[in-house]
N, C-alpha and C positions, 0 to 999 in steps of 0.2 A: 517483481521476483524478489523473494526473501532470502536472505543468507546465514546459515547456520554454520558457527565454526565451532569444533570439538577440540579442545586444549587439554593440558594435563599439568603443566609445571615441572613435571619428570618423567622420565620414561619409565615403562613397565606397569604402568596403573590399569591399563585396559583400554586407553584411549580409543586405537584403532579398531579393536573390538567393539566397542560402543559404536563408533562411526561406521563401521561396516555394517551391524547390525540395523542402524536408523537409516543406512543407505538403502537397505533392501525393504524396509518397512514404509518409508516414503517414495510416493508416486510422483512421476512427472518432475522429476529433478535432472540435474547436472551434478557429477561427482567432482570434487578437487582433492588430490593427494599433494598438500604442501610439505611434506616430508621429504625434500627433494635429495637428503642424503642418503635415506633408505626407504623409499616408496614401495610399499606393498598392497595399497588398495587395489591396483590392478591384477595383482596375484590371486587374491581372493575370489575376484569376480571373473579372472580369466578373460579378460577384455581383448579384443582383437584389433592390432595399431591400426590406425587409418593414416595419421600423418606424423611426420617427425622434422620439427625446427631446430636448427643450430641455436645455441645460447652465448651470446658473447658478452659475459660478465665482466672483463676487464680489460685494460690496456697495458701492453708491455712494449719496453723500447727496442728499436731495430735500428744497428748501426749500419751505413751505407759505407761498406769498404772504399769504394772510390772516390767518396768524398771525404772520408776520415784522415786527418792530419796526424794521428797519432800524438797528439799532445797531451793524452792522459788525465785531461781535466775532469771528464766524466767519471772515471774509476775514482779520482779524488773525491767527488762529490758524493756520490753514493753512497748512503749510509745503510744500503742492506747488502753490500758486499755482492750486488748483481752483474758487476762488471770486472771481467778480468781477460786480461790480453787483447782488449777492443771487442771483446764479444759479450754477451748478455746472456746469463742465465735466467730464461722466463721462469723458473719454480721460485727465483730470489726476487725477481722484479715486482715491487708493489703498484707500478704503474704511476709514481708520482709525476712525472713528467720534467722533473728537474734539469737531468742530463741533456734532455731535447731542448729546454729554453736555453740554457748557457752553453751549450756547444757552438764554438766559434764560427765554424765551417758549415754549419746546418746539415751535419751526416746522419744525426739521429731524429728518428720520427716514431711517434706511439701509433702503435697498430692494435686493432682489437683481438682478442683472443678467444678462441672458442672454447667455453668453459663448461658446457654441458647442452643437454637435449631437453627439448619439452614435446611431450607424447600426448596426441589426441587418438584415445582409445574408445570403443564401443561393446557394451557387453551383449549379451544375447538377446536382450531384450530392447535393443536400439539406443540405450541410453549413454550419454558422452561420460568418459572418464578422462579426466586431465591431469595429467602427472608430470613431473620432470625427474632427471639423473643429472646430478652435479658430479663432474668429472672426480676422481680422486685426487685429492691435494689442492682442489681448484677453490678461488673466491667467489664470493658475491651470492650467498645462499639467499638473503634476504631479497636481492634484485630478482633472483630466479622463481621466488615464492610469488613475487609481484606480477611475474611474468604468466604463472600459471593462473591466478586468480584472473589476470586479464583475459587470458585464453578460454578459462571458463564461461566467462561472460559473454565472449564473442560466439560461444556455441550453446548458448542458452535456448535458443529457438523459442517456442511459447511456453517454456518449463516455469513451473511455479516456485522452485527452490533450488538453492545451489548448498550442496552439502559439502562442507571443508574439514578433511582431516588435517587440524593442523601439527606444528612441529613441536616436540616434547622441549622443555625448558621455559627461558623466559627473555631469551635474546632476539637479536633483530628478525630471524625469520620468524618469530612468533608473532611480534608486533606487526610484521607484513601479512601474515595469515588472519589476524584479527582486523586489521585496518579495514573501514566500511562494512563489516558484519551487522546484522541485526540482533542477533543473540549468540552469546558465548555460552557454550556448555563445558564446564570445567569438570574433567573426571578426576576422581582423587582416591585414594585407597586409604585404609585406616590404618595407618603407621606415622610414626614422627616425621619423618622425611616428605612423606606424601601430604600431612598436614601442612607443614611448612611451606612448601613448593606450591600449595593450592594457593597460600595467601600470597605468595611473591607473585604469581601469575596474576592474581585478582588485582593486586595494585598497580603492576605492570600496564594492564589495559584501563585502569580506573578512568584515564583522562580520556579515553576514545568515546566515552559516554555510551559504551555497550550494555544491554542489558544482560547482567551474568545470571547465570544458574549453576548448580553444581549436582553432580551425581556421585555418589558414594560408591565405588566398586567393591565388592567381596567386604560389604560393610559388617558382616557377622564374624569377622577372624579377629577383630579386637574393637568389641561394642563399647569399650571406654573411650577410645580415642574417637570412634564413629560419633560418640554423643558429645565430644568435644569439638568436632567438626560442625555438628549440626549446631550447637550453642554458638559458635564463633558466627555461622552463618545468619541464625537468628538476629544477633546483636548487630549484623551489619545489613540488614534487610535484604539478604540474597537467599532465594528459595531453594532447599534441597529437593529437586523435582524427581530424583530418582535414588533408591537404596537398592543395590542387586547383591543377592546372596552369592557366596560361594558356590559354584556349581560346577562339579566335574565334567559336566555335558560341553562345558565351553572349552576346556582341555582337549576333549574329542574333537570338538569342532576346529580347533586350531591344527591339530595333528594331521586332520585329513585336509588342509586347506580350505575349510568350508566356513560359511558364517553361520553363527549361532540359530538364524533363522530356519536353518534346514532340520531344526530341532523343536517345532512350534510346541511340543508339551513341555520343554524344558522352564525351570523356575526362572532362570536368567531371562529366556526368550519373553516371556510374559510381562516380567518386571520391566524390561527394555520398552515393550509394547506399550503399557501403561504409560511410561516416562515420556514415550512421545505424543501421546494425548495431552500431556500438561504443557510440552514445549510448543506443538503446534498452535495451542490458544495464544501463547506469547507472540508468536510469529504472525498469526493472524490480525493481531490487534496492531502491528507495526504498520505505519503508512508508506507506502512505496514513494520514493522520491524521484 
């Protein structure tokens, strides 16, 4: 089973639009949406929820009033101002455990906190869609991404591919999205920020030894920067497998919550279809471990 992760380095490049299109083009696959703070792959595919699991992403302190001596040591030690009047504010608690370790009466214990949900869905074709929702203000997005990847593998069945819509940026969730993937497709746009963030995400995943490919979305809106992106990729032995023209059909598709694949005569769809042929060639060359 081969894993393709789609990344961007920044939001707004069209990463999820490309990921959605590829997910419909690719047959015999599982889809994983690793943008746990704003998942939307399931919205496009209108998947039916089959199973929901709680995610416990952190620990918080809990004071047992029956054992507490009211010495105030915990409040003095807490550097996050999470303890006041012998009560713990779970929104401030970072789960470091120092108060529990130092409490002379053993009145404080660390308990796991439910910070999100992992959802297994299924589209109308019976294909699995794995995604998650991190509760507002909760920590542990990187851990939750790892759990989404794990759940996708558990539900792969006889599928040949896992298509992963990664998170934007270059932080912990992005690294969790990319770890263990066979190919990373970086979707960028011909803007100064798009170019710089593409370079940053390529550098971030370089140590993972993942084959990286690049797609320039809306390449024709600024051909000068598109040429600079191509030059950079050529100098660093990174293939630009796709150049997608600005296509107003994309806007039409998004407004109607549909994939660009529903418009097979559109320029963007034909270019994404051609791009998949190149990506598939690289995926098929990878050796299953």
